[in-house]
C-alpha positions as CSV (number, residue, x, y, z in Angstrom):
1,M,0.0,0.0,0.0
2,L,1.2,3.5,-0.7
3,R,1.0,4.6,3.0
4,S,3.1,1.8,4.3
5,A,5.6,2.2,1.4
6,A,5.9,5.9,2.2
7,E,6.4,5.3,5.9
8,R,9.1,2.7,5.3
9,A,10.9,4.8,2.7
10,Q,14.1,6.7,3.5
11,P,15.3,9.8,1.8
12,D,17.9,7.8,-0.1
13,D,15.4,5.1,-1.3
14,P,14.4,5.3,-4.9
15,G,10.7,5.0,-3.9
16,Y,11.0,8.0,-1.6
17,R,12.8,10.0,-4.2
18,A,10.1,9.2,-6.8
19,L,7.3,10.3,-4.5
20,A,9.1,13.4,-3.4
21,T,9.9,14.4,-7.0
22,A,6.3,13.8,-7.9
23,A,5.0,15.9,-5.0
24,N,7.4,18.8,-5.8
25,A,6.0,18.9,-9.4
26,V,2.6,20.0,-8.1
27,V,2.2,23.8,-8.0
28,G,-0.4,26.3,-7.0
29,V,-2.5,28.0,-9.6
30,K,-3.8,31.4,-8.8
31,V,-6.3,32.9,-11.3
32,K,-8.0,36.3,-11.6
33,A,-10.9,36.1,-14.1
34,L,-12.1,38.9,-16.3
35,P,-14.4,41.2,-14.3
36,N,-17.4,40.5,-16.5
37,A,-16.8,36.8,-16.9
38,R,-20.0,34.7,-17.0
39,S,-18.3,32.0,-15.0
40,N,-17.7,34.3,-12.0
41,D,-21.2,33.6,-10.7
42,T,-20.2,30.0,-10.0
43,L,-16.4,30.0,-9.8
44,G,-15.7,33.5,-8.4
45,E,-13.4,36.1,-9.9
46,E,-10.4,35.0,-7.9
47,R,-9.7,31.2,-8.0
48,N,-7.1,29.1,-6.4
49,G,-6.2,25.5,-7.2
50,S,-3.4,23.3,-8.3
51,G,-1.5,22.2,-11.4
52,I,1.1,19.7,-12.3
53,L,4.4,20.4,-14.1
54,I,4.5,17.9,-17.0
55,R,7.3,19.3,-19.2
56,D,10.7,21.0,-18.8
57,D,9.4,24.0,-20.8
58,G,7.0,25.0,-18.0
59,L,3.9,23.3,-19.3
60,I,1.5,22.7,-16.5
61,L,-1.6,20.5,-16.5
62,T,-4.6,21.6,-14.4
63,I,-8.4,21.4,-14.5
64,G,-9.9,23.6,-17.1
65,Y,-12.6,25.5,-15.2
66,L,-9.9,27.2,-13.1
67,I,-8.6,29.1,-16.1
68,M,-12.0,29.7,-17.8
69,E,-12.2,33.3,-18.9
70,A,-9.0,34.1,-17.0
71,D,-7.4,37.5,-17.1
72,Q,-4.3,36.8,-15.1
73,V,-2.7,33.4,-14.1
74,E,0.2,32.9,-11.6
75,I,2.1,29.8,-10.6
76,V,3.3,29.3,-7.0
77,D,5.7,26.5,-6.1
78,S,6.3,24.9,-2.7
79,S,9.0,27.4,-1.8
80,G,6.6,30.3,-2.4
81,T,8.2,31.5,-5.6
82,T,5.5,33.1,-7.8
83,V,5.8,33.4,-11.6
84,P,3.3,34.6,-14.2
85,A,1.8,32.1,-16.7
86,S,-0.1,32.1,-19.9
87,I,-3.1,30.0,-20.9
88,V,-2.4,27.4,-23.5
89,A,-5.6,25.5,-23.9
90,Y,-8.8,24.2,-22.4
91,D,-10.2,20.9,-23.6
92,H,-13.9,20.9,-23.0
93,A,-14.3,17.1,-23.7
94,T,-12.0,16.0,-20.9
95,G,-12.0,19.1,-18.7
96,F,-8.2,19.4,-18.8
97,G,-6.5,22.8,-19.0
98,L,-2.9,23.7,-19.8
99,V,-1.0,26.8,-18.8
100,K,2.7,27.6,-19.3
101,A,4.9,29.3,-16.8
102,L,6.7,32.3,-18.2
103,A,9.8,31.8,-16.0
104,K,11.9,28.8,-15.2
105,L,10.5,26.6,-12.4
106,A,12.7,24.8,-10.0
107,P,10.8,21.5,-9.7
108,K,11.3,18.6,-12.1
109,P,8.3,17.5,-14.2
110,I,6.2,14.6,-13.0
111,R,6.3,11.3,-14.8
112,M,3.1,10.5,-16.6
113,G,1.6,7.2,-15.6
114,S,-1.3,5.2,-16.8
115,S,-4.8,5.4,-15.2
116,A,-5.9,2.1,-16.8
117,P,-4.5,-0.2,-14.0
118,V,-6.1,1.9,-11.2
119,G,-8.8,-0.1,-9.6
120,Q,-11.2,-0.1,-6.6
121,M,-9.5,-0.2,-3.2
122,D,-6.2,1.1,-4.6
123,R,-4.6,3.6,-2.3
124,L,-3.1,6.6,-4.0
125,M,-1.5,9.9,-3.0
126,I,-3.4,13.2,-3.5
127,V,-1.1,16.3,-3.6
128,T,-2.1,20.0,-3.8
129,G,0.3,22.7,-4.8
130,G,1.4,26.1,-3.6
131,E,3.3,27.4,-0.6
132,E,1.1,25.4,1.8
133,Q,1.3,22.1,0.0
134,T,-0.8,19.2,1.4
135,I,-0.4,15.5,0.8
136,S,-2.9,12.8,1.8
137,I,-3.7,9.2,1.1
138,A,-7.1,8.3,-0.5
139,T,-8.7,5.0,-1.5
140,V,-10.2,4.5,-4.9
141,V,-13.9,3.6,-4.2
142,S,-15.1,3.2,-7.8
143,R,-14.2,3.5,-11.5
144,R,-17.2,4.5,-13.6
145,Q,-18.7,6.9,-16.1
146,F,-19.4,10.4,-14.9
147,A,-22.0,12.5,-16.6
148,G,-22.3,16.1,-15.6
149,Y,-25.5,18.1,-16.1
150,W,-23.6,20.5,-18.2
151,E,-23.2,17.9,-21.0
152,Y,-19.9,16.7,-19.7
153,L,-19.1,13.0,-20.0
154,I,-16.0,11.1,-18.6
155,D,-15.5,7.4,-19.1
156,G,-13.7,5.5,-16.4
157,A,-13.6,8.5,-14.0
158,I,-11.7,7.8,-10.8
159,F,-13.7,8.3,-7.5
160,T,-11.8,8.5,-4.2
161,A,-12.6,8.9,-0.5
162,P,-12.2,10.6,1.9
163,A,-13.2,13.8,0.3
164,R,-11.0,16.8,-0.1
165,M,-12.3,20.3,-0.7
166,D,-9.1,21.5,-2.3
167,H,-9.4,19.1,-5.2
168,S,-9.3,21.5,-8.1
169,G,-6.3,20.5,-10.2
170,A,-4.9,18.3,-7.5
171,A,-2.6,15.4,-8.6
172,L,-3.5,11.8,-8.1
173,I,-0.2,9.9,-7.8
174,N,0.5,6.2,-7.7
175,K,3.1,4.4,-5.6
176,D,5.7,4.8,-8.3
177,G,5.4,8.6,-8.3
178,E,3.5,8.7,-11.5
179,L,0.5,11.0,-12.3
180,V,-2.7,9.0,-12.9
181,G,-5.4,11.6,-12.5
182,V,-6.3,15.3,-12.0
183,G,-8.8,16.5,-9.5
184,S,-12.0,17.9,-10.8
185,L,-15.0,17.7,-8.4
186,F,-16.4,17.1,-4.9
187,V,-19.2,14.5,-5.2
188,M,-21.7,13.2,-2.6
189,D,-22.0,9.7,-4.2
190,A,-18.4,8.5,-4.8
191,L,-19.1,4.8,-4.4
192,T,-22.5,4.3,-6.1
193,P,-24.8,6.9,-7.8
194,G,-27.5,7.8,-5.4
195,E,-25.8,6.4,-2.3
196,R,-24.2,8.9,0.1
197,L,-20.4,8.7,0.3
198,P,-18.6,12.0,-0.1
199,G,-15.5,11.9,-2.2
200,N,-13.8,13.4,-5.2
201,M,-13.8,12.7,-9.0
202,F,-10.5,12.6,-10.8
203,V,-10.1,12.8,-14.6
204,P,-8.0,9.9,-15.7
205,V,-4.7,11.0,-17.2
206,D,-5.0,8.5,-20.1
207,L,-7.6,10.9,-21.5
208,L,-4.9,13.5,-21.9
209,K,-2.6,11.5,-24.1
210,P,-4.7,11.6,-27.3
211,V,-5.3,15.3,-27.2
212,L,-2.1,16.7,-25.7
213,D,-0.4,17.5,-29.0
214,E,-3.5,19.2,-30.4
215,M,-3.9,21.2,-27.2
216,C,-0.3,22.5,-27.6
217,E,-0.6,23.5,-31.2
218,P,-0.2,27.3,-31.8
219,A,-3.4,29.1,-32.4
220,G,-2.4,32.8,-32.5
221,R,-2.7,34.8,-29.4
222,K,-5.9,33.2,-28.1
223,P,-5.8,30.0,-26.0
224,R,-7.0,27.0,-27.8
225,A,-10.5,25.7,-27.0
226,V,-10.3,22.0,-28.1
227,H,-13.4,19.9,-28.7
228,G,-15.7,22.7,-28.1
229,S,-15.8,26.5,-27.9
230,A,-15.2,28.8,-25.0
C-alpha cells in the first residue's frame, strides 16, 4: 500500500525520491478572471487550485474550469516562488486545462503514468500545490462513467474517498510517483450513484494523451479551445 511504502521509505530510497519528485511537481495555480466573466457567478473572480508540471518547458496541467475566462494566471511552487503564466488550452471534452509558466520553475516535471490499471481499493496519494502544499492518502472507491448536467461525460472516472475540498487541479499519484489523475469535483456519491459517500472525482490522465499534441498546437494569441468552444 502507498501509505506503508511511504512510511518505510528513507530519503535515499528510490521509492522515496520518486514520490518526493512527484509531489514537488505539483504547484499552486492562482487565477483572476475577467471582471465581466460569466463563470464568475459559479467560480468566483479569484480562483485558487493546483496544477502539475509535466514538461521542462514549464507546461502545467490543471483542471480547465480554473482558467476559464482568466485575465491573469500565476504559478506558485512549494517554496513560495511566484511566476506569471499564460493559458495554452482548455479541452472541453476532458475538462483538462494547460498553462505555461513564463519563467523557469525549480521542480522537475512529474512522470506520466497510466490510469488504466487503477482499480477499486487502490490507495493513492493526493497532492495539492502552492506554498502550503498538502499531501494525503485516498482510497479508490469506484471507476465508472461520470455524466455532468452541463453535457460533460467522462468514461472511467476515478472516484476517491475521503473527500478533499481543495481538489481543483490536484494530482492523483501512484506508488511509483506517476501521475494517474487530475482533481475535478467534490461529489456526494463517490461509491455508487444515489448512495451517500462524499468523495472526489479525478479525470484519468489517459484521456490527456490523445489530445495533448492538439492542445499544444499554436493558435495565434488566443488560448486553444479544443473539442468545443469557450
